[in-house]
All heavy atoms as TSV, in Angstrom:
chain	resi	resn	atom	element	x	y	z
A	1	MET	N	N	14.016	20.732	18.733
A	1	MET	CA	C	14.719	19.676	19.533
A	1	MET	C	C	13.825	19.315	20.733
A	1	MET	O	O	13.672	18.151	21.139
A	1	MET	CB	C	16.109	20.061	19.879
A	1	MET	CG	C	16.849	18.990	20.617
A	1	MET	SD	S	17.573	17.739	19.572
A	1	MET	CE	C	19.206	17.948	20.041
A	2	LYS	N	N	13.347	20.397	21.416
A	2	LYS	CA	C	12.523	20.203	22.713
A	2	LYS	C	C	11.306	19.339	22.448
A	2	LYS	O	O	10.878	18.505	23.192
A	2	LYS	CB	C	12.402	21.508	23.267
A	2	LYS	CG	C	11.662	21.311	24.737
A	2	LYS	CD	C	11.437	22.685	25.332
A	2	LYS	CE	C	10.762	22.523	26.681
A	2	LYS	NZ	N	10.564	23.876	27.363
A	3	ASN	N	N	10.655	19.691	21.299
A	3	ASN	CA	C	9.445	19.072	20.925
A	3	ASN	C	C	9.618	17.555	20.586
A	3	ASN	O	O	8.825	16.821	20.938
A	3	ASN	CB	C	8.815	19.748	19.697
A	3	ASN	CG	C	8.132	21.080	20.092
A	3	ASN	OD1	O	7.900	21.308	21.224
A	3	ASN	ND2	N	8.009	21.884	19.128
A	4	THR	N	N	10.782	17.270	20.036
A	4	THR	CA	C	11.137	15.853	19.724
A	4	THR	C	C	11.380	15.127	21.035
A	4	THR	O	O	10.872	14.011	21.180
A	4	THR	CB	C	12.478	15.801	18.901
A	4	THR	OG1	O	12.226	16.526	17.627
A	4	THR	CG2	C	12.821	14.392	18.532
A	5	GLU	N	N	12.119	15.726	22.020
A	5	GLU	CA	C	12.226	15.041	23.345
A	5	GLU	C	C	10.998	14.769	24.043
A	5	GLU	O	O	10.707	13.809	24.595
A	5	GLU	CB	C	13.240	15.889	24.156
A	5	GLU	CG	C	14.678	15.886	23.595
A	5	GLU	CD	C	15.306	14.438	23.662
A	5	GLU	OE1	O	15.007	13.652	24.614
A	5	GLU	OE2	O	16.014	14.142	22.658
A	6	SER	N	N	10.174	15.831	23.898
A	6	SER	CA	C	8.780	15.744	24.512
A	6	SER	C	C	7.954	14.556	24.021
A	6	SER	O	O	7.290	13.824	24.642
A	6	SER	CB	C	8.043	17.090	24.483
A	6	SER	OG	O	6.783	16.912	24.972
A	7	ALA	N	N	8.012	14.417	22.609
A	7	ALA	CA	C	7.316	13.465	21.915
A	7	ALA	C	C	7.874	12.165	22.148
A	7	ALA	O	O	7.069	11.130	22.435
A	7	ALA	CB	C	7.430	13.616	20.360
A	8	LYS	N	N	9.152	11.949	22.353
A	8	LYS	CA	C	9.838	10.722	22.753
A	8	LYS	C	C	9.256	10.245	24.113
A	8	LYS	O	O	8.966	9.056	24.295
A	8	LYS	CB	C	11.257	10.853	22.778
A	8	LYS	CG	C	11.962	10.830	21.387
A	8	LYS	CD	C	13.451	10.903	21.597
A	8	LYS	CE	C	14.179	11.429	20.419
A	8	LYS	NZ	N	15.565	11.660	20.606
A	9	GLN	N	N	9.333	11.178	25.015
A	9	GLN	CA	C	8.851	10.839	26.414
A	9	GLN	C	C	7.469	10.475	26.523
A	9	GLN	O	O	7.089	9.493	27.183
A	9	GLN	CB	C	9.207	12.158	27.389
A	9	GLN	CG	C	10.651	12.343	27.646
A	9	GLN	CD	C	10.764	13.668	28.407
A	9	GLN	OE1	O	9.884	14.396	28.629
A	9	GLN	NE2	N	12.039	13.849	28.790
A	10	GLN	N	N	6.627	11.187	25.791
A	10	GLN	CA	C	5.251	10.797	25.716
A	10	GLN	C	C	4.949	9.415	25.088
A	10	GLN	O	O	4.219	8.591	25.621
A	10	GLN	CB	C	4.335	11.829	24.870
A	10	GLN	CG	C	2.941	11.607	24.887
A	10	GLN	CD	C	2.349	11.682	26.274
A	10	GLN	OE1	O	2.755	12.591	27.057
A	10	GLN	NE2	N	1.455	10.837	26.720
A	11	ILE	N	N	5.616	9.066	24.025
A	11	ILE	CA	C	5.626	7.809	23.439
A	11	ILE	C	C	6.036	6.654	24.369
A	11	ILE	O	O	5.440	5.616	24.580
A	11	ILE	CB	C	6.288	7.722	22.070
A	11	ILE	CG1	C	5.583	8.594	21.063
A	11	ILE	CG2	C	6.409	6.301	21.570
A	11	ILE	CD1	C	6.323	8.742	19.807
A	12	GLU	N	N	7.176	6.908	25.141
A	12	GLU	CA	C	7.684	5.983	26.065
A	12	GLU	C	C	6.814	5.747	27.120
A	12	GLU	O	O	6.503	4.615	27.596
A	12	GLU	CB	C	9.100	6.400	26.547
A	12	GLU	CG	C	10.213	6.325	25.490
A	12	GLU	CD	C	11.402	7.052	25.820
A	12	GLU	OE1	O	11.464	7.821	26.932
A	12	GLU	OE2	O	12.451	6.912	25.163
A	13	LYS	N	N	6.092	6.805	27.681
A	13	LYS	CA	C	5.040	6.582	28.684
A	13	LYS	C	C	3.921	5.864	28.278
A	13	LYS	O	O	3.410	4.978	28.958
A	13	LYS	CB	C	4.657	7.978	29.301
A	13	LYS	CG	C	5.712	8.681	30.111
A	13	LYS	CD	C	5.270	10.134	30.480
A	13	LYS	CE	C	3.941	10.199	31.200
A	13	LYS	NZ	N	3.629	11.635	31.641
A	14	THR	N	N	3.481	6.134	26.932
A	14	THR	CA	C	2.360	5.411	26.414
A	14	THR	C	C	2.663	3.838	26.345
A	14	THR	O	O	1.820	3.109	26.494
A	14	THR	CB	C	1.922	6.028	25.102
A	14	THR	OG1	O	1.717	7.518	25.330
A	14	THR	CG2	C	0.719	5.415	24.494
A	15	LEU	N	N	3.862	3.638	25.762
A	15	LEU	CA	C	4.249	2.266	25.686
A	15	LEU	C	C	4.258	1.493	26.965
A	15	LEU	O	O	3.663	0.386	27.105
A	15	LEU	CB	C	5.628	2.112	25.040
A	15	LEU	CG	C	5.771	2.328	23.512
A	15	LEU	CD1	C	7.177	2.446	23.079
A	15	LEU	CD2	C	5.030	1.200	22.748
A	16	LYS	N	N	4.725	2.096	28.030
A	16	LYS	CA	C	4.646	1.515	29.378
A	16	LYS	C	C	3.282	1.249	29.773
A	16	LYS	O	O	2.952	0.170	30.389
A	16	LYS	CB	C	5.456	2.375	30.329
A	16	LYS	CG	C	6.876	2.352	30.175
A	16	LYS	CD	C	7.561	3.296	31.142
A	16	LYS	CE	C	9.047	3.297	31.009
A	16	LYS	NZ	N	9.756	4.329	31.810
A	17	LEU	N	N	2.305	2.212	29.510
A	17	LEU	CA	C	0.898	2.100	29.847
A	17	LEU	C	C	0.368	0.918	29.066
A	17	LEU	O	O	-0.408	0.156	29.613
A	17	LEU	CB	C	0.234	3.371	29.655
A	17	LEU	CG	C	-1.292	3.401	29.853
A	17	LEU	CD1	C	-1.532	3.199	31.347
A	17	LEU	CD2	C	-1.876	4.735	29.473
A	18	LEU	N	N	0.592	0.861	27.831
A	18	LEU	CA	C	0.043	-0.180	26.999
A	18	LEU	C	C	0.392	-1.526	27.376
A	18	LEU	O	O	-0.363	-2.462	27.406
A	18	LEU	CB	C	0.506	0.067	25.599
A	18	LEU	CG	C	-0.369	0.910	24.638
A	18	LEU	CD1	C	0.310	1.079	23.264
A	18	LEU	CD2	C	-1.753	0.259	24.471
A	19	GLU	N	N	1.650	-1.719	27.860
A	19	GLU	CA	C	2.189	-3.028	28.304
A	19	GLU	C	C	1.338	-3.478	29.517
A	19	GLU	O	O	1.174	-4.720	29.678
A	19	GLU	CB	C	3.666	-2.969	28.665
A	19	GLU	CG	C	4.527	-2.611	27.586
A	19	GLU	CD	C	4.687	-3.721	26.539
A	19	GLU	OE1	O	4.404	-4.898	26.885
A	19	GLU	OE2	O	5.128	-3.537	25.487
A	20	GLN	N	N	0.827	-2.626	30.219
A	20	GLN	CA	C	0.013	-2.962	31.504
A	20	GLN	C	C	-1.464	-3.078	31.303
A	20	GLN	O	O	-2.214	-3.634	32.144
A	20	GLN	CB	C	0.211	-1.861	32.549
A	20	GLN	CG	C	1.596	-1.566	33.035
A	20	GLN	CD	C	1.795	-0.431	33.932
A	20	GLN	OE1	O	0.807	0.146	34.244
A	20	GLN	NE2	N	3.014	-0.075	34.118
A	21	MET	N	N	-1.924	-2.704	30.104
A	21	MET	CA	C	-3.398	-2.797	29.698
A	21	MET	C	C	-3.768	-4.202	29.376
A	21	MET	O	O	-2.941	-5.009	28.865
A	21	MET	CB	C	-3.684	-1.881	28.604
A	21	MET	CG	C	-3.359	-0.402	28.942
A	21	MET	SD	S	-4.245	0.221	30.305
A	21	MET	CE	C	-5.828	0.578	29.503
A	22	PRO	N	N	-5.041	-4.631	29.700
A	22	PRO	CA	C	-5.473	-5.958	29.411
A	22	PRO	C	C	-5.606	-6.158	27.849
A	22	PRO	O	O	-5.731	-5.143	27.061
A	22	PRO	CB	C	-6.838	-6.051	29.993
A	22	PRO	CG	C	-7.228	-4.630	30.182
A	22	PRO	CD	C	-6.040	-3.746	30.320
A	23	GLU	N	N	-5.489	-7.380	27.440
A	23	GLU	CA	C	-5.549	-7.684	26.022
A	23	GLU	C	C	-6.845	-7.360	25.320
A	23	GLU	O	O	-6.928	-7.192	24.133
A	23	GLU	CB	C	-5.168	-9.223	25.876
A	23	GLU	CG	C	-3.813	-9.549	26.143
A	23	GLU	CD	C	-2.789	-8.893	25.362
A	23	GLU	OE1	O	-2.978	-8.738	24.144
A	23	GLU	OE2	O	-1.752	-8.531	25.808
A	24	ASN	N	N	-7.919	-7.450	26.041
A	24	ASN	CA	C	-9.292	-7.237	25.482
A	24	ASN	C	C	-9.766	-5.793	25.379
A	24	ASN	O	O	-10.767	-5.563	24.966
A	24	ASN	CB	C	-10.350	-8.044	26.238
A	24	ASN	CG	C	-10.413	-7.633	27.632
A	24	ASN	OD1	O	-9.609	-6.851	28.184
A	24	ASN	ND2	N	-11.476	-8.069	28.354
A	25	ARG	N	N	-8.762	-4.889	25.723
A	25	ARG	CA	C	-9.084	-3.473	25.614
A	25	ARG	C	C	-9.157	-2.996	24.125
A	25	ARG	O	O	-8.364	-3.542	23.309
A	25	ARG	CB	C	-8.108	-2.696	26.428
A	25	ARG	CG	C	-8.118	-1.203	26.474
A	25	ARG	CD	C	-9.319	-0.726	27.347
A	25	ARG	NE	N	-9.084	-1.093	28.674
A	25	ARG	CZ	C	-9.134	-0.333	29.688
A	25	ARG	NH1	N	-9.310	0.983	29.620
A	25	ARG	NH2	N	-9.037	-0.807	30.865
A	26	ARG	N	N	-10.027	-2.130	23.874
A	26	ARG	CA	C	-10.078	-1.561	22.496
A	26	ARG	C	C	-9.110	-0.340	22.352
A	26	ARG	O	O	-9.106	0.492	23.217
A	26	ARG	CB	C	-11.481	-1.206	22.112
A	26	ARG	CG	C	-12.425	-2.346	22.024
A	26	ARG	CD	C	-13.876	-2.023	21.873
A	26	ARG	NE	N	-13.975	-1.195	20.669
A	26	ARG	CZ	C	-15.214	-0.681	20.334
A	26	ARG	NH1	N	-16.236	-0.834	20.970
A	26	ARG	NH2	N	-15.256	0.099	19.149
A	27	TYR	N	N	-8.381	-0.324	21.211
A	27	TYR	CA	C	-7.457	0.805	21.006
A	27	TYR	C	C	-7.750	1.483	19.655
A	27	TYR	O	O	-8.215	0.752	18.730
A	27	TYR	CB	C	-5.986	0.305	20.899
A	27	TYR	CG	C	-5.581	-0.422	22.249
A	27	TYR	CD1	C	-5.680	-1.742	22.371
A	27	TYR	CD2	C	-5.225	0.408	23.346
A	27	TYR	CE1	C	-5.382	-2.362	23.523
A	27	TYR	CE2	C	-4.903	-0.317	24.558
A	27	TYR	CZ	C	-5.026	-1.706	24.668
A	27	TYR	OH	O	-4.626	-2.218	25.821
A	28	PHE	N	N	-7.620	2.741	19.577
A	28	PHE	CA	C	-7.850	3.458	18.283
A	28	PHE	C	C	-6.655	4.269	17.872
A	28	PHE	O	O	-5.938	4.796	18.746
A	28	PHE	CB	C	-9.094	4.326	18.491
A	28	PHE	CG	C	-10.401	3.632	18.798
A	28	PHE	CD1	C	-10.799	3.371	20.132
A	28	PHE	CD2	C	-11.157	3.202	17.747
A	28	PHE	CE1	C	-11.815	2.496	20.400
A	28	PHE	CE2	C	-12.282	2.497	17.990
A	28	PHE	CZ	C	-12.635	2.156	19.324
A	29	TYR	N	N	-6.499	4.450	16.630
A	29	TYR	CA	C	-5.424	5.236	16.028
A	29	TYR	C	C	-6.004	6.361	15.155
A	29	TYR	O	O	-6.853	6.036	14.275
A	29	TYR	CB	C	-4.453	4.407	15.218
A	29	TYR	CG	C	-3.367	5.091	14.613
A	29	TYR	CD1	C	-2.231	5.582	15.356
A	29	TYR	CD2	C	-3.345	5.393	13.242
A	29	TYR	CE1	C	-1.180	6.234	14.781
A	29	TYR	CE2	C	-2.283	6.085	12.671
A	29	TYR	CZ	C	-1.189	6.453	13.409
A	29	TYR	OH	O	-0.168	7.284	12.863
A	30	ASN	N	N	-5.588	7.612	15.423
A	30	ASN	CA	C	-6.168	8.711	14.647
A	30	ASN	C	C	-5.231	9.044	13.502
A	30	ASN	O	O	-4.080	9.334	13.834
A	30	ASN	CB	C	-6.384	9.911	15.496
A	30	ASN	CG	C	-7.093	11.096	14.777
A	30	ASN	OD1	O	-7.272	11.073	13.601
A	30	ASN	ND2	N	-7.529	12.023	15.550
A	31	THR	N	N	-5.537	8.955	12.282
A	31	THR	CA	C	-4.728	9.163	11.158
A	31	THR	C	C	-4.843	10.590	10.760
A	31	THR	O	O	-4.077	11.062	9.960
A	31	THR	CB	C	-5.122	8.409	9.964
A	31	THR	OG1	O	-6.446	8.812	9.428
A	31	THR	CG2	C	-5.238	6.828	10.176
A	32	GLY	N	N	-5.579	11.396	11.333
A	32	GLY	CA	C	-5.730	12.770	11.029
A	32	GLY	C	C	-7.011	13.078	10.180
A	32	GLY	O	O	-7.560	14.091	10.196
A	33	VAL	N	N	-7.419	11.923	9.446
A	33	VAL	CA	C	-8.653	12.069	8.669
A	33	VAL	C	C	-9.632	10.928	9.125
A	33	VAL	O	O	-10.790	11.160	9.074
A	33	VAL	CB	C	-8.250	11.687	7.211
A	33	VAL	CG1	C	-9.536	11.694	6.403
A	33	VAL	CG2	C	-7.279	12.771	6.612
A	34	LEU	N	N	-9.141	9.817	9.714
A	34	LEU	CA	C	-9.893	8.756	10.053
A	34	LEU	C	C	-9.474	8.129	11.324
A	34	LEU	O	O	-8.186	8.047	11.563
A	34	LEU	CB	C	-9.762	7.677	8.944
A	34	LEU	CG	C	-10.559	6.420	8.967
A	34	LEU	CD1	C	-12.066	6.604	8.926
A	34	LEU	CD2	C	-10.152	5.449	7.873
A	35	MET	N	N	-10.332	7.690	12.185
A	35	MET	CA	C	-9.955	6.922	13.367
A	35	MET	C	C	-10.180	5.469	13.124
A	35	MET	O	O	-11.284	5.103	12.761
A	35	MET	CB	C	-10.642	7.499	14.643
A	35	MET	CG	C	-10.130	6.881	15.841
A	35	MET	SD	S	-10.751	7.630	17.323
A	35	MET	CE	C	-9.773	9.143	17.292
A	36	ILE	N	N	-9.124	4.633	13.372
A	36	ILE	CA	C	-9.355	3.175	13.127
A	36	ILE	C	C	-9.080	2.420	14.386
A	36	ILE	O	O	-8.259	2.928	15.189
A	36	ILE	CB	C	-8.388	2.714	12.026
A	36	ILE	CG1	C	-6.974	3.091	12.308
A	36	ILE	CG2	C	-8.781	3.373	10.670
A	36	ILE	CD1	C	-5.986	2.533	11.297
A	37	GLU	N	N	-9.758	1.302	14.592
A	37	GLU	CA	C	-9.473	0.405	15.693
A	37	GLU	C	C	-8.271	-0.462	15.309
A	37	GLU	O	O	-8.250	-0.913	14.225
A	37	GLU	CB	C	-10.799	-0.488	15.954
A	37	GLU	CG	C	-10.575	-1.219	17.237
A	37	GLU	CD	C	-11.930	-1.951	17.565
A	37	GLU	OE1	O	-12.931	-1.695	16.934
A	37	GLU	OE2	O	-11.823	-2.781	18.457
A	38	ILE	N	N	-7.433	-0.655	16.357
A	38	ILE	CA	C	-6.145	-1.382	16.111
A	38	ILE	C	C	-6.107	-2.366	17.320
A	38	ILE	O	O	-6.691	-2.092	18.411
A	38	ILE	CB	C	-4.856	-0.660	15.935
A	38	ILE	CG1	C	-4.645	0.281	17.044
A	38	ILE	CG2	C	-5.033	0.133	14.626
A	38	ILE	CD1	C	-3.385	1.069	16.938
A	39	THR	N	N	-5.322	-3.498	17.197
A	39	THR	CA	C	-5.052	-4.286	18.352
A	39	THR	C	C	-3.807	-3.723	19.161
A	39	THR	O	O	-3.253	-2.796	18.775
A	39	THR	CB	C	-4.583	-5.750	17.880
A	39	THR	OG1	O	-3.271	-5.552	17.207
A	39	THR	CG2	C	-5.566	-6.339	16.878
A	40	LYS	N	N	-3.787	-4.266	20.376
A	40	LYS	CA	C	-2.664	-3.896	21.331
A	40	LYS	C	C	-1.314	-4.015	20.614
A	40	LYS	O	O	-0.516	-3.134	20.714
A	40	LYS	CB	C	-2.763	-4.633	22.616
A	40	LYS	CG	C	-1.818	-4.318	23.657
A	40	LYS	CD	C	-1.899	-5.172	24.865
A	40	LYS	CE	C	-0.852	-4.846	25.893
A	40	LYS	NZ	N	-1.129	-5.635	27.067
A	41	GLU	N	N	-1.131	-5.138	19.996
A	41	GLU	CA	C	0.115	-5.402	19.313
A	41	GLU	C	C	0.366	-4.429	18.200
A	41	GLU	O	O	1.523	-3.978	18.080
A	41	GLU	CB	C	0.149	-6.920	18.770
A	41	GLU	CG	C	0.111	-7.940	19.820
A	41	GLU	CD	C	-1.199	-8.161	20.450
A	41	GLU	OE1	O	-2.288	-7.936	19.768
A	41	GLU	OE2	O	-1.285	-8.648	21.544
A	42	GLU	N	N	-0.634	-4.092	17.420
A	42	GLU	CA	C	-0.435	-3.079	16.355
A	42	GLU	C	C	-0.169	-1.764	16.989
A	42	GLU	O	O	0.704	-1.042	16.462
A	42	GLU	CB	C	-1.721	-2.965	15.568
A	42	GLU	CG	C	-2.020	-4.246	14.652
A	42	GLU	CD	C	-3.383	-4.092	14.013
A	42	GLU	OE1	O	-4.349	-3.747	14.680
A	42	GLU	OE2	O	-3.531	-4.666	12.931
A	43	ALA	N	N	-0.794	-1.409	17.995
A	43	ALA	CA	C	-0.548	-0.161	18.702
A	43	ALA	C	C	0.934	0.009	19.105
A	43	ALA	O	O	1.706	1.005	18.989
A	43	ALA	CB	C	-1.553	0.143	19.869
A	44	ILE	N	N	1.464	-1.070	19.725
A	44	ILE	CA	C	2.803	-1.079	20.287
A	44	ILE	C	C	3.783	-0.993	19.109
A	44	ILE	O	O	4.774	-0.216	19.170
A	44	ILE	CB	C	2.989	-2.382	21.141
A	44	ILE	CG1	C	2.231	-2.300	22.457
A	44	ILE	CG2	C	4.586	-2.576	21.404
A	44	ILE	CD1	C	2.190	-3.546	23.250
A	45	LYS	N	N	3.534	-1.761	18.062
A	45	LYS	CA	C	4.399	-1.667	16.903
A	45	LYS	C	C	4.406	-0.360	16.188
A	45	LYS	O	O	5.487	0.142	15.901
A	45	LYS	CB	C	3.862	-2.677	15.870
A	45	LYS	CG	C	4.696	-2.915	14.626
A	45	LYS	CD	C	4.066	-3.933	13.665
A	45	LYS	CE	C	4.849	-4.075	12.339
A	45	LYS	NZ	N	4.333	-5.008	11.539
A	46	MET	N	N	3.313	0.311	16.157
A	46	MET	CA	C	3.322	1.560	15.503
A	46	MET	C	C	3.973	2.649	16.360
A	46	MET	O	O	4.753	3.499	15.795
A	46	MET	CB	C	1.787	2.055	15.286
A	46	MET	CG	C	1.050	1.286	14.251
A	46	MET	SD	S	-0.711	1.612	14.178
A	46	MET	CE	C	-0.609	3.056	13.118
A	47	LEU	N	N	3.766	2.625	17.729
A	47	LEU	CA	C	4.466	3.514	18.640
A	47	LEU	C	C	6.004	3.347	18.666
A	47	LEU	O	O	6.724	4.318	18.584
A	47	LEU	CB	C	4.009	3.394	20.062
A	47	LEU	CG	C	2.526	3.991	20.234
A	47	LEU	CD1	C	2.003	3.616	21.580
A	47	LEU	CD2	C	2.594	5.491	20.089
A	48	LYS	N	N	6.380	1.995	18.550
A	48	LYS	CA	C	7.867	1.818	18.525
A	48	LYS	C	C	8.478	2.261	17.162
A	48	LYS	O	O	9.579	2.806	17.215
A	48	LYS	CB	C	8.109	0.237	18.656
A	48	LYS	CG	C	7.905	-0.107	20.135
A	48	LYS	CD	C	8.311	-1.697	20.265
A	48	LYS	CE	C	8.155	-2.077	21.663
A	48	LYS	NZ	N	8.427	-3.528	21.922
A	49	LYS	N	N	7.674	2.092	16.133
A	49	LYS	CA	C	8.236	2.556	14.818
A	49	LYS	C	C	8.257	4.100	14.790
A	49	LYS	O	O	9.235	4.656	14.318
A	49	LYS	CB	C	7.292	2.139	13.665
A	49	LYS	CG	C	7.689	2.522	12.312
A	49	LYS	CD	C	6.789	1.895	11.319
A	49	LYS	CE	C	7.325	2.242	9.921
A	49	LYS	NZ	N	6.368	1.601	8.837
A	50	GLU	N	N	7.359	4.854	15.410
A	50	GLU	CA	C	7.333	6.255	15.460
A	50	GLU	C	C	8.508	6.709	16.339
A	50	GLU	O	O	9.222	7.662	16.134
A	50	GLU	CB	C	6.041	6.712	15.983
A	50	GLU	CG	C	5.905	8.247	15.977
A	50	GLU	CD	C	4.467	8.751	16.421
A	50	GLU	OE1	O	3.494	7.947	16.291
A	50	GLU	OE2	O	4.411	9.874	16.744
A	51	LEU	N	N	8.735	6.025	17.421
A	51	LEU	CA	C	9.790	6.347	18.374
A	51	LEU	C	C	11.074	6.162	17.696
A	51	LEU	O	O	12.023	7.042	17.900
A	51	LEU	CB	C	9.698	5.495	19.671
A	51	LEU	CG	C	10.691	5.740	20.823
A	51	LEU	CD1	C	10.509	7.126	21.250
A	51	LEU	CD2	C	10.593	4.825	21.910
A	52	GLU	N	N	11.248	5.108	17.003
A	52	GLU	CA	C	12.521	4.857	16.197
A	52	GLU	C	C	12.760	6.016	15.183
A	52	GLU	O	O	13.943	6.460	15.096
A	52	GLU	CB	C	12.433	3.542	15.465
A	52	GLU	CG	C	13.783	3.114	14.923
A	52	GLU	CD	C	14.833	2.819	16.089
A	52	GLU	OE1	O	14.459	2.328	17.166
A	52	GLU	OE2	O	16.023	3.018	15.799
A	53	GLY	N	N	11.778	6.422	14.551
A	53	GLY	CA	C	11.821	7.533	13.628
A	53	GLY	C	C	12.333	8.767	14.300
A	53	GLY	O	O	13.124	9.586	13.794
A	54	LEU	N	N	11.785	9.109	15.549
A	54	LEU	CA	C	12.191	10.287	16.290
A	54	LEU	C	C	13.576	10.224	16.720
A	54	LEU	O	O	14.374	11.158	16.787
A	54	LEU	CB	C	11.275	10.493	17.451
A	54	LEU	CG	C	9.833	10.944	17.151
A	54	LEU	CD1	C	8.924	10.985	18.270
A	54	LEU	CD2	C	9.950	12.326	16.533
A	55	ARG	N	N	14.064	8.963	17.024
A	55	ARG	CA	C	15.465	8.883	17.598
A	55	ARG	C	C	16.431	8.966	16.442
A	55	ARG	O	O	17.505	9.501	16.588
A	55	ARG	CB	C	15.598	7.461	18.200
A	55	ARG	CG	C	15.029	7.323	19.529
A	55	ARG	CD	C	15.258	5.990	20.158
A	55	ARG	NE	N	14.708	5.938	21.473
A	55	ARG	CZ	C	14.254	4.832	22.097
A	55	ARG	NH1	N	14.198	3.648	21.430
A	55	ARG	NH2	N	13.764	4.814	23.293
A	56	GLY	N	N	16.010	8.646	15.182
A	56	GLY	CA	C	16.874	8.770	14.027
A	56	GLY	C	C	16.981	10.259	13.571
A	56	GLY	O	O	17.904	10.699	12.974
A	57	ASN	N	N	16.051	11.116	14.041
A	57	ASN	CA	C	16.046	12.554	13.707
A	57	ASN	C	C	16.820	13.417	14.623
A	57	ASN	O	O	16.821	14.662	14.498
A	57	ASN	CB	C	14.691	13.064	13.570
A	57	ASN	CG	C	13.940	12.523	12.382
A	57	ASN	OD1	O	14.577	12.088	11.443
A	57	ASN	ND2	N	12.617	12.418	12.469
A	58	THR	N	N	17.398	12.820	15.729
A	58	THR	CA	C	18.127	13.669	16.713
A	58	THR	C	C	19.591	13.778	16.296
A	58	THR	O	O	20.178	13.197	15.588
A	58	THR	CB	C	18.030	13.082	18.113
A	58	THR	OG1	O	18.522	11.706	18.142
A	58	THR	CG2	C	16.593	13.160	18.491
């Protein structure tokens, strides 16, 4: 439970930071096997989806 709360807080902090970042910044997502470049919008969408999944598990 504590790890879930910590993960939620980290994602929320990251989303706030992303909102402040410029549009032309490069973002990367690590799949565990491969690191891929994604857009700011894709990064926000992925983080929100992950956060929603964590909220559903509480």
